[in-house]
VODRENTI-510184 format. One record per residue: z negated, x, y negated of N, C-alpha, C in turn. Coordinates in steps of 0.2 Angstrom, whole numbers, padded with zeros to 4 digits, always signed. Atoms other than C-alpha are relative to their C-alpha. Example, Ala and Ser with C-alpha at 12.3 -4.5 7.8 and 13.67 -1.06 7.14 Angstrom:
2
+0000+0004+0006-0039+0062+0022+0000+0004-0006/+0001-0004+0006-0036+0068+0005-0003-0004-0005/
END
This chain:
90
+0002-0006+0003+0051-0170-0016+0000+0005+0005/+0001-0007-0003+0052-0152-0008-0007+0002-0001/+0005-0003-0001+0037-0146-0004-0001+0008-0004/+0000-0007+0003+0034-0130-0016+0000+0006+0006/+0005-0004-0005+0022-0121-0002+0006+0000+0006/-0005-0001-0004+0035-0125+0011+0005+0003-0002/-0007-0003+0002+0050-0120+0002-0002+0008-0001/+0001-0006+0002+0042-0104-0005-0002+0005+0007/+0002-0004-0006+0036-0098+0013+0007+0000+0005/-0004+0000-0004+0053-0102+0020+0005+0005-0001/-0005-0005+0001+0063-0092+0010-0004+0005-0001/+0003-0004+0000+0050-0079+0009+0000+0004-0006/+0001-0002+0006+0049-0077-0009-0009+0002+0000/+0008-0005+0001+0032-0067-0014-0002-0005-0006/+0004+0004+0007+0020-0077-0026+0001+0003-0007/-0001-0002+0007+0021-0074-0044-0008+0004-0002/+0006-0003+0002+0006-0061-0049-0001-0003-0006/+0000+0001+0007-0003-0067-0062-0007+0003-0004/+0005-0004+0004-0016-0059-0074-0001-0005-0006/+0001+0008+0004-0026-0073-0084-0006+0004-0006/+0004-0001+0004-0033-0069-0102-0003-0005-0002/+0003+0007+0000-0048-0080-0105-0003-0001+0005/+0002+0004-0007-0052-0084-0088-0006+0002+0001/+0007-0003-0001-0072-0082-0088-0002-0002+0007/+0004+0002-0005-0084-0086-0073-0003-0007-0002/+0002+0007+0002-0089-0103-0082+0004-0002-0006/-0002+0001+0007-0083-0112-0097+0005-0005+0002/-0006+0005-0001-0067-0125-0098+0005+0004+0004/-0007-0003-0003-0053-0112-0091-0003+0001+0008/+0003-0001-0006-0065-0109-0077+0001-0006+0005/+0002+0007-0003-0067-0127-0073+0007-0003+0001/-0006+0004+0000-0049-0133-0077+0007+0003+0001/-0006-0004-0002-0036-0120-0077-0001+0004+0007/+0000-0003-0006-0043-0108-0064+0001-0002+0006/-0003+0002-0006-0043-0119-0050+0007-0003+0002/-0008+0001-0002-0025-0124-0051+0003+0006+0003/-0003-0006-0003-0022-0106-0048-0003+0003+0006/+0003-0002-0007-0034-0103-0034-0001-0004+0004/+0002+0005-0005-0034-0119-0024+0006+0003+0005/-0004-0004-0006-0026-0114-0006+0007-0003-0001/-0006+0002+0000-0011-0125-0009+0006+0003-0005/-0005-0002+0005-0004-0114-0024+0001+0007+0001/+0001-0008-0002-0008-0097-0015+0008+0002+0001/-0006-0003-0003+0010-0096-0009+0004+0001-0008/-0004-0001+0007+0016-0098-0028-0002+0005-0004/+0005-0005+0005+0003-0089-0037-0005+0005+0002/+0005-0003-0003-0007-0075-0034-0005+0004-0006/+0005-0004+0007-0023-0070-0047-0002+0006+0003/+0000-0007+0000-0024-0053-0048-0004+0004-0005/+0005-0002+0006-0033-0049-0064-0003-0004-0005/+0001+0005+0006-0042-0058-0077-0004+0005-0005/+0001-0003+0005-0047-0052-0094-0005-0004-0006/+0005+0002+0004-0064-0057-0105-0002+0003-0006/+0003-0003+0005-0073-0053-0121-0004+0007+0002/+0003-0005-0001-0085-0043-0113-0001+0003+0007/-0001-0001-0005-0086-0031-0098-0004-0003+0006/+0004+0004-0004-0101-0042-0090+0003-0006+0002/-0004+0007-0003-0091-0058-0090+0006+0001+0003/-0006-0001-0004-0075-0050-0084-0002+0003+0006/+0003-0002-0007-0085-0042-0069-0003-0007+0003/+0001+0006-0003-0092-0060-0065+0005-0005+0002/-0004+0004-0001-0077-0068-0067+0006+0002+0006/-0003-0001-0005-0068-0056-0056-0003-0001+0007/+0003+0001-0005-0081-0057-0044+0001-0007+0004/-0001+0007-0002-0080-0076-0043+0007-0002+0004/-0007+0002+0000-0061-0078-0043+0002+0003+0008/-0002-0004-0007-0060-0064-0028-0002-0003+0004/+0001+0004-0005-0069-0076-0017+0003-0006+0002/-0005+0007+0000-0058-0090-0021+0007+0001+0004/-0009-0003-0001-0041-0080-0019-0002+0004+0007/+0001-0003-0006-0049-0070-0004+0003+0008-0001/-0002-0007+0001-0044-0053-0012-0002+0003-0007/+0001-0002+0007-0049-0042-0026+0004-0001-0006/-0002+0003+0006-0046-0047-0043-0002+0006-0006/+0000-0004+0005-0045-0034-0056-0003-0003-0007/+0005+0003+0006-0059-0036-0072+0003+0005-0006/-0002-0003+0007-0054-0030-0089-0004-0004-0005/+0004+0003+0005-0064-0033-0104+0003+0002-0008/-0005-0002+0007-0050-0027-0117+0006-0002+0002/-0007+0002+0000-0032-0033-0119+0002+0007+0000/-0002-0006+0001-0023-0017-0114+0007-0001-0004/-0005+0000+0006-0011-0012-0128+0008-0002+0002/-0007+0004-0003+0005-0015-0117+0000-0007+0001/-0001+0008+0001+0000-0034-0117+0000-0004-0008/+0000+0001+0008-0001-0034-0136+0007+0000-0003/-0004+0001+0003+0012-0042-0145+0001+0002-0007/+0001-0004+0006+0017-0032-0161+0000-0007-0005/-0001+0005+0005+0017-0043-0177+0005+0003-0005/-0005-0001+0006+0030-0044-0190-0004+0002-0006/+0003-0001+0007+0025-0036-0208+0006+0001-0005/
END
């Protein structure tokens, strides 16, 4: 099986930029899903650039924690931007 990291580095493709809604600094997503994006072997495929949580304080804590893991700033949101909301059919 072809190693994806070697493939993406050799083809010069850029990692997919990811904004994660619901990725706090603790809790199940931080322990189960977050590490899958921030581990060094995945950095050539995915780049965590933003997090969004329910409160300003938790968003800031999450961004700080994950920025250390990915070794670059991660933007913190505490409200879902309107541009990301999917309109409902009425």
